[in-house]
C-alpha positions in Angstrom: 98.6 -14.2 -110.5 95.2 -15.9 -110.2 92.3 -14.1 -108.5 92.3 -14.2 -104.8 89.2 -14.1 -102.5 89.0 -12.3 -99.2 87.1 -14.7 -96.9 87.8 -13.7 -93.3 88.9 -11.0 -91.2 90.0 -11.8 -87.6 92.1 -10.3 -85.0 94.3 -11.8 -82.4 96.3 -10.5 -79.4 99.8 -9.2 -80.2 101.0 -7.6 -77.0 99.5 -5.2 -74.6 98.5 -2.2 -76.7 98.9 -3.5 -80.3 96.3 -5.6 -82.1 96.6 -7.5 -85.3 94.1 -7.7 -88.2 94.6 -10.6 -90.7 92.8 -10.5 -93.9 92.9 -14.0 -95.5 93.0 -14.7 -99.2 92.3 -18.0 -100.8 94.6 -18.2 -103.8 92.9 -20.2 -106.5 96.1 -21.9 -107.8 97.7 -25.2 -106.7 101.4 -24.9 -105.6 103.8 -26.7 -103.5 104.3 -25.4 -100.0 107.5 -23.4 -100.9 106.0 -22.0 -104.0 102.9 -21.0 -102.0 105.1 -19.4 -99.4 107.0 -17.5 -102.1 103.7 -16.4 -103.8 102.4 -15.0 -100.5 105.6 -13.0 -99.6 105.6 -11.5 -103.1 101.9 -10.6 -103.3 100.8 -10.0 -99.6 102.6 -10.8 -96.4 102.8 -14.5 -95.5 101.0 -17.8 -95.7 98.2 -17.6 -93.2 98.4 -17.8 -89.4 95.2 -19.3 -88.2 93.3 -20.5 -85.0 91.1 -23.5 -84.6 87.9 -21.4 -84.5 88.8 -20.0 -87.9 88.9 -23.3 -89.7 85.2 -23.6 -90.5 85.2 -20.3 -92.4 88.4 -21.0 -94.2 87.3 -24.5 -95.2 83.9 -23.6 -96.5 85.2 -21.7 -99.6 83.8 -23.4 -102.6 87.0 -22.7 -104.7 88.8 -25.4 -102.7 88.6 -28.5 -104.8 91.1 -30.6 -103.1 90.7 -32.3 -99.6 93.5 -30.0 -98.2 94.8 -26.5 -98.4 98.0 -25.1 -97.1 98.3 -22.7 -94.2 101.5 -21.1 -93.0 102.9 -23.7 -90.6 105.9 -26.0 -91.0 108.5 -27.9 -89.0 111.4 -25.8 -87.7 114.4 -26.8 -89.8 116.6 -26.6 -86.6 114.3 -28.6 -84.3 112.3 -31.5 -85.8 109.7 -31.5 -83.0 108.9 -27.8 -83.2 106.4 -26.3 -85.6 106.6 -22.6 -86.7 104.5 -20.0 -88.4 105.6 -18.5 -91.7 104.9 -15.2 -90.1 107.3 -16.0 -87.3 107.0 -17.6 -83.8 106.3 -21.1 -82.5 103.1 -22.7 -83.6 101.2 -24.3 -80.7 98.6 -26.3 -82.7 95.4 -27.5 -80.9 93.7 -29.0 -84.1 96.1 -31.7 -85.2 94.3 -34.7 -86.6 94.5 -38.0 -84.6 97.9 -39.5 -84.9 99.5 -36.3 -86.4 101.9 -34.7 -87.0 103.3 -37.5 -89.2 106.9 -37.3 -90.4 106.3 -34.8 -93.3 107.3 -31.2 -92.9 104.5 -29.0 -94.0 101.0 -28.4 -92.6 97.7 -28.5 -94.4 94.1 -28.3 -93.2 91.8 -31.1 -94.2 88.7 -29.1 -95.2 86.1 -31.7 -94.1 87.5 -32.7 -90.7 88.9 -29.2 -89.9 92.1 -30.7 -88.7 95.7 -30.3 -89.5 97.9 -32.8 -91.3 101.6 -33.0 -92.0 101.9 -33.5 -95.8 104.9 -33.7 -98.2 105.9 -30.1 -99.0 105.9 -30.9 -102.7 102.1 -31.6 -102.8 100.3 -29.1 -104.9 97.4 -27.4 -103.1 95.5 -24.2 -102.9 96.5 -22.0 -100.1 95.7 -18.9 -97.9 97.8 -15.8 -97.8 97.2 -12.9 -95.5 97.7 -9.2 -95.1 98.4 -8.1 -91.6 97.3 -4.7 -90.0 97.8 -3.3 -86.5 95.3 -1.3 -84.4 97.0 1.5 -82.6 96.2 4.4 -80.2 97.1 7.9 -81.4 97.5 10.1 -78.4 97.0 13.5 -79.9 93.6 15.1 -79.3 91.6 15.8 -82.5 88.2 16.3 -83.9 86.7 13.4 -85.9 87.6 14.9 -89.3 91.2 15.7 -88.1 91.4 12.1 -86.8 90.2 10.7 -90.1 92.7 12.9 -92.1 95.5 11.9 -89.8 95.0 8.2 -90.0 94.6 8.3 -93.8 97.7 10.4 -94.3 99.9 8.4 -91.8 98.4 4.9 -91.7 95.4 3.3 -93.4 92.3 4.5 -91.8 90.3 5.1 -88.5 89.6 1.8 -86.8 86.7 -0.4 -87.9 85.3 -2.4 -85.0 83.2 -5.0 -86.7 83.7 -8.2 -84.7 83.7 -9.5 -81.2 87.5 -10.2 -81.4 88.2 -6.6 -82.6 86.0 -5.2 -79.8 88.0 -7.2 -77.2 91.3 -5.9 -78.6 89.9 -2.3 -78.7 89.3 -2.7 -75.0 92.8 -3.9 -74.3 94.4 -1.2 -76.5 92.4 1.6 -75.0 94.0 1.2 -71.6 97.0 3.3 -72.9 94.8 6.2 -74.2 94.7 9.6 -72.6 91.0 10.0 -73.1 88.1 7.6 -72.0 86.6 7.9 -75.4 88.4 7.5 -78.8 87.4 8.2 -82.3 86.6 5.3 -84.5 85.7 5.1 -88.3 81.9 5.3 -87.4 79.9 8.2 -88.9 76.2 9.0 -89.4 75.4 10.6 -92.8 72.4 10.5 -95.2 70.1 8.8 -92.6 72.3 5.9 -91.6 75.5 4.9 -89.7 78.4 3.5 -91.6 82.0 2.6 -91.2 84.3 4.7 -93.3 85.8 1.7 -95.2 82.4 0.5 -96.2 82.3 -2.5 -93.8 78.9 -3.9 -92.8 77.1 -3.8 -89.5 76.7 -7.5 -88.9 78.3 -7.0 -85.5 76.6 -4.8 -82.9 79.0 -2.2 -81.5 76.4 -0.3 -79.6 75.2 -0.6 -76.0 72.3 -2.9 -75.2 70.0 -0.2 -76.5 71.2 -0.8 -80.0 71.9 1.6 -82.8 70.7 5.2 -82.4 68.5 5.5 -85.5 68.3 9.3 -85.8 70.9 11.1 -83.5 70.9 14.8 -82.9 72.9 16.9 -85.3 75.7 17.3 -82.9 75.9 13.5 -82.1 76.8 12.1 -85.5 80.4 10.7 -85.0 81.2 7.5 -83.3 83.6 6.9 -80.4 84.7 3.8 -78.6 84.0 4.3 -74.8 86.6 2.3 -72.9 84.7 2.7 -69.6 81.6 0.9 -71.1 83.2 -1.2 -73.7 80.8 0.0 -76.5 80.6 2.5 -79.2 78.3 5.5 -78.9 77.5 8.8 -80.8 79.0 12.1 -79.8 79.8 15.6 -81.1 82.3 15.4 -84.0 84.0 18.6 -82.8 85.2 17.1 -79.5 89.0 16.6 -79.2 89.8 13.0 -78.4 92.5 10.4 -78.9 91.7 7.9 -81.7 92.4 4.5 -83.1 94.0 4.0 -86.4 94.8 0.9 -88.6 98.3 0.6 -90.0 100.2 -2.1 -92.0 102.2 -4.4 -89.7 104.7 -5.4 -92.3 104.9 -2.1 -94.2 108.0 -1.8 -96.6 
């Protein structure tokens, strides 16, 4: 298996109280569509499900040497006029190139025009696989440490809210919580705030006042406040619902 590169994390709506994180990996190997699809199901989840606004990030990877790369979209074998995602479900594509789809059966993105083309499935291209995770509300009331332990024992981790899309989905998910504030993977230690999985702070989760630089000793764990739609510091010993990350397609 050639080395894969994580290039993007995005999240999209998947029902009222379940959100989906998709980590995309460019596989630096040229395969046919069917071979790429098999590779993804063996090593991750599926060929990637993408949106038009993700195409710039996906296409800018310098490892892509060809004009095109595979994503997880193909014609439905039972309906010539219908396109479906490898992950499942009908694909309503808004970024077809002019005059497309042509009569071929597999979908590839043109990296320069950021549009989708139907190509012969036997064409050998690099491709994107994805790992898919869900954001869920846990309704038990726990301290921050208890919530962290629970998420790591039963799922993956406490939630990391590091993009606008994820923030929007946290707002949607939080409607089913029993508490207005929910624990996230946000913690203050050694003079700075950090996410428990090591993610950066490129996205501002705080209120308009910005990050609290030196919170009081009893204000050093981060919650998502669903009434304000922001994160804020609070006492780590409070007992609250919390948001966990879990694998969507766990074995």
